[in-house]
C-alpha positions in Angstrom: 184.2 137.8 40.6 181.4 136.0 42.5 181.6 135.9 46.3 180.0 133.5 48.7 177.3 134.8 50.9 177.3 134.5 54.7 174.7 131.8 54.5 177.0 129.8 52.1 179.9 130.2 54.5 177.8 129.1 57.4 176.7 126.0 55.5 180.3 125.1 54.6 181.4 125.6 58.2 178.6 123.5 59.4 179.3 120.7 57.0 183.0 120.8 57.9 182.1 120.7 61.6 179.9 117.7 61.1 182.6 115.9 59.2 185.1 116.5 61.9 182.7 115.5 64.7 181.7 112.4 62.8 185.3 111.3 62.4 186.0 111.9 66.1 182.8 110.1 67.1 183.9 107.0 65.1 187.3 107.2 66.7 185.9 107.3 70.2 183.6 104.4 69.4 186.5 102.3 68.2 188.4 103.2 71.4 185.4 102.0 73.5 185.3 98.8 71.6 189.0 98.2 72.0 189.0 98.9 75.7 186.1 96.6 76.3 187.7 93.8 74.2 191.0 94.2 76.0 189.5 94.3 79.5 187.3 91.2 78.9 190.2 89.4 77.3 192.5 90.0 80.2 189.8 89.0 82.7 189.2 85.8 80.7 192.9 84.9 80.7 193.1 85.4 84.5 190.1 83.1 85.0 191.5 80.5 82.7 194.9 80.6 84.5 193.1 80.2 87.9 191.0 77.3 86.6 194.0 75.5 85.1 195.9 75.9 88.4 193.0 74.6 90.5 192.6 71.5 88.2 196.4 70.8 88.5 196.2 71.2 92.3 193.2 68.9 92.4 195.3 66.1 90.8 198.3 66.8 93.0 196.1 66.8 96.2 195.4 63.1 95.6 199.1 62.0 96.0 200.8 64.5 98.4 200.5 65.1 102.1 198.4 67.9 103.6 201.4 70.1 104.4 202.8 69.8 100.9 199.4 70.7 99.4 199.0 73.8 101.6 202.5 74.9 100.6 201.7 74.5 97.0 198.4 76.4 97.5 200.3 79.2 99.1 202.9 79.4 96.4 200.6 79.0 93.4 197.9 81.3 94.6 200.4 84.0 95.6 201.6 84.0 92.0 198.0 84.1 90.8 197.3 87.1 93.1 200.2 89.0 91.6 198.9 88.2 88.1 195.5 89.3 89.3 196.8 92.6 90.6 198.4 93.4 87.2 195.1 92.5 85.5 193.1 94.6 88.0 195.1 97.8 87.6 195.1 97.4 83.8 191.4 96.9 83.7 190.9 100.0 85.8 193.0 102.0 83.3 190.9 100.6 80.5 187.7 101.5 82.4 189.0 105.1 82.8 189.8 105.2 79.0 186.3 103.8 78.2 184.6 106.4 80.4 186.6 109.2 78.9 185.6 108.0 75.4 182.0 107.9 76.6 182.1 111.4 77.8 183.5 112.5 74.5 180.8 110.7 72.6 178.1 112.3 74.7 179.6 115.8 74.2 179.7 115.3 70.5 176.1 114.1 70.5 175.2 117.4 72.3 177.0 119.4 69.7 175.0 117.5 67.0 171.9 118.7 68.7 173.2 122.2 68.8 174.1 122.2 65.1 170.7 120.7 64.1 168.1 121.2 66.8 165.5 119.2 65.0 167.5 116.0 65.8 167.6 116.7 69.6 164.6 114.4 70.3 165.9 111.7 68.1 168.7 110.6 70.3 167.9 107.9 72.8 171.4 108.1 74.3 172.6 110.8 76.7 173.6 114.3 75.6 175.4 115.1 78.9 179.1 114.8 79.1 179.2 114.0 82.8 179.8 110.7 84.6 176.1 110.2 85.3 175.4 110.5 81.6 177.8 107.6 80.9 176.4 105.6 83.7 172.9 106.0 82.4 174.0 104.8 79.0 175.7 101.8 80.7 172.5 100.9 82.6 174.2 101.4 85.9 171.4 103.7 87.3 168.9 100.9 86.9 169.4 100.0 90.5 167.0 102.7 91.6 166.1 101.0 94.9 169.7 100.5 96.0 171.3 102.9 98.4 174.4 103.2 96.2 173.5 102.4 92.6 176.9 103.7 91.3 178.8 101.3 93.6 176.7 98.4 92.4 177.2 99.3 88.8 180.9 99.6 89.3 181.2 96.3 91.1 179.4 94.6 88.2 182.0 95.8 85.7 185.1 93.9 84.5 187.3 95.7 87.1 184.8 94.7 89.8 184.9 91.1 88.7 188.7 91.0 88.7 188.7 92.6 92.2 186.3 90.0 93.4 188.4 87.2 92.0 191.6 88.7 93.6 189.8 88.9 96.9 188.9 85.2 96.8 192.5 84.3 95.8 193.8 86.4 98.8 191.4 84.5 101.0 192.8 81.1 99.8 196.3 82.4 100.5 195.4 83.4 104.0 193.6 80.1 104.6 196.6 78.1 103.4 199.0 80.1 105.5 196.9 79.7 108.6 196.6 75.9 107.9 200.4 75.7 107.7 200.6 77.4 111.1 198.5 74.7 112.6 195.1 76.5 112.7 192.0 74.4 112.7 189.9 74.1 109.6 187.1 76.3 111.0 189.4 79.1 111.9 191.2 78.8 108.6 187.9 79.3 106.8 187.1 82.3 109.1 190.4 83.9 108.4 190.1 83.3 104.7 186.7 85.0 104.6 187.8 88.0 106.6 190.9 88.5 104.5 188.9 88.1 101.2 186.3 90.7 102.4 189.1 93.1 103.5 191.0 92.8 100.2 187.9 93.3 98.1 186.8 96.3 100.1 190.2 98.0 100.3 190.9 97.6 96.6 187.4 98.6 95.7 187.8 101.9 97.6 191.3 102.5 96.2 190.2 101.8 92.6 187.2 104.0 92.9 189.5 106.9 93.9 191.9 106.1 91.0 188.9 106.1 88.6 187.7 109.5 89.8 191.2 111.0 89.5 191.4 109.5 86.0 188.4 111.4 84.7 188.8 114.5 86.8 190.8 116.5 84.2 187.9 116.3 81.7 185.7 119.3 82.1 181.9 119.1 81.8 180.4 121.4 79.1 176.9 119.9 78.9 175.8 118.9 82.4 172.3 117.7 83.2 171.0 121.1 83.9 172.2 122.4 80.5 169.3 123.7 78.3 170.0 120.8 75.8 
């Protein structure tokens, strides 16, 4: 009865591994596509809701007294801020999921290079399953002259955009509240700017920590100092 040689077994094992890795690669790529689509869709809905509210308030402002308008601003933008918070935390979850999928894809790409070393120089994407590898693929390290390129790259993402919008909404709420309390226009603007900056900074720091905790359980097998 004919038996398979060790070379045949190795070829079968290699082909099976490539099939499994390819399927997982495609799955992770679909996950990244789904997370990006979901995040951008949620951000778009938030911006659409804010725009529609501002247009409605613009019409109302022509026929109501100042106090009534400020009250409406306070109520409407508080609701928008709550909607924005829900959108923000969900986009952060989606960002974490996207980074996790990116780490998995980079790891699989490194295994491809191990299984077939001749393909190592073919890949233009990263072979390192660390956060820096995902950031390089996303173009976030292009800010070479910046003091904190990672911070800039994160701020330019969907979660950063939603955080910026939420900060501006919080500033409007603070300005409207101060106006109702009899504060002058100048001081209302100053208070609004200070509150907006504080909210953007506070949530930016908090979300950064949440993101780091979200990807912390994933170990790094192919760091940048790896022979590959």
